C-alpha positions as CSV (number, residue, x, y, z in Angstrom):
1,M,46.1,32.2,128.5
2,S,46.4,31.6,124.6
3,I,46.5,34.1,121.9
4,P,43.0,34.8,120.6
5,Q,43.1,34.1,116.9
6,L,42.3,37.2,115.1
7,T,40.1,37.4,111.9
8,T,41.7,38.8,108.6
9,E,39.9,42.1,109.1
10,Q,40.9,42.5,112.8
11,L,44.9,41.8,111.4
12,Q,44.6,44.5,109.0
13,A,42.9,47.0,111.3
14,A,45.5,46.3,114.0
15,R,48.2,46.7,111.3
16,A,46.7,50.1,110.0
17,A,46.5,51.4,113.8
18,A,50.3,50.7,114.3
19,T,51.7,52.1,111.3
20,Q,49.0,55.2,112.0
21,A,50.9,55.5,115.6
22,R,54.3,55.1,113.7
23,R,53.6,57.6,111.7
24,V,52.3,60.2,114.6
25,R,55.2,59.4,116.4
26,A,57.7,59.7,113.5
27,E,56.2,63.2,112.7
28,L,56.7,64.6,116.3
29,K,60.4,63.7,116.0
30,A,60.5,65.4,113.0
31,K,59.0,68.4,114.2
32,V,61.1,68.5,117.2
33,R,64.5,68.1,114.8
34,N,63.1,70.6,112.4
35,G,62.8,73.1,115.0
36,A,58.8,73.9,114.5
37,I,58.5,72.6,118.5
38,T,60.7,72.8,121.2
39,L,61.7,70.2,123.5
40,S,59.3,71.5,126.3
41,E,56.3,71.5,123.6
42,A,57.0,67.9,122.7
43,L,56.9,66.8,126.0
44,D,53.4,68.6,127.0
45,T,52.3,67.2,124.1
46,A,53.3,64.1,124.5
47,Q,51.8,63.9,128.1
48,A,48.4,65.0,126.5
49,D,48.2,61.9,123.6
50,D,48.3,58.1,124.3
51,V,50.0,57.7,121.3
52,L,53.0,60.6,121.5
53,A,53.3,59.3,125.1
54,H,54.9,55.7,124.1
55,V,58.0,57.7,122.3
56,K,61.0,56.6,124.0
57,V,62.9,59.7,125.8
58,V,66.3,58.6,124.4
59,D,64.8,59.1,120.7
60,L,63.1,62.4,121.2
61,L,66.3,63.8,122.6
62,K,68.6,62.2,119.8
63,S,65.8,64.1,117.6
64,L,66.8,67.7,118.7
65,P,69.7,69.6,116.8
66,R,73.3,68.8,118.1
67,V,72.3,66.1,120.5
68,G,73.3,62.4,119.4
69,E,73.6,59.1,121.7
70,K,76.4,60.0,123.7
71,R,74.7,63.4,124.9
72,A,71.4,62.2,125.1
73,I,72.7,59.1,127.2
74,A,74.8,61.7,129.6
75,V,71.9,64.1,129.9
76,M,69.5,61.0,131.0
77,E,72.3,59.4,133.5
78,K,72.5,63.1,134.7
79,L,68.7,63.4,135.3
80,D,67.9,59.5,136.4
81,I,66.2,58.4,133.6
82,A,66.4,54.9,133.1
83,S,67.7,54.3,129.2
84,N,64.4,52.4,128.1
85,R,62.1,55.1,129.5
86,R,58.9,56.5,127.7
87,I,57.5,59.8,128.2
88,R,54.2,58.3,129.8
89,G,57.1,57.0,132.8
90,L,58.7,60.4,133.5
91,G,58.1,61.9,136.9
92,R,57.5,65.6,137.3
93,H,60.9,66.3,138.4
94,Q,62.3,64.2,135.3
95,V,60.4,66.5,132.9
96,A,61.5,69.8,134.5
97,G,64.9,68.8,134.4
98,L,64.5,67.7,130.8
99,K,63.1,71.3,130.2
100,A,65.4,73.0,132.0
101,E,68.2,71.3,130.4
102,F,67.1,72.2,126.9
103,K,65.6,76.0,126.9
């Protein structure tokens, strides 16, 4: 099966949609980083939003204050969350564990 050829307008629309999605995801991480919303609120918001559900869990954790690469990985290993997992792929026990860890 070959990839369909898109028109110039379709390509531009796809690029614009991808750019908008990246901006929305970056905005969520910035809000978490600045303390405007908590991790719990971010997870709840992402569960309801299709675009935000594609944020990687490790990236969301690293956007928290005082959480770097090592602590994010350690928490994910503790809760049995794969390193490439996105918010949409979290189970209810994993979500509850993250919320309890970062109250």
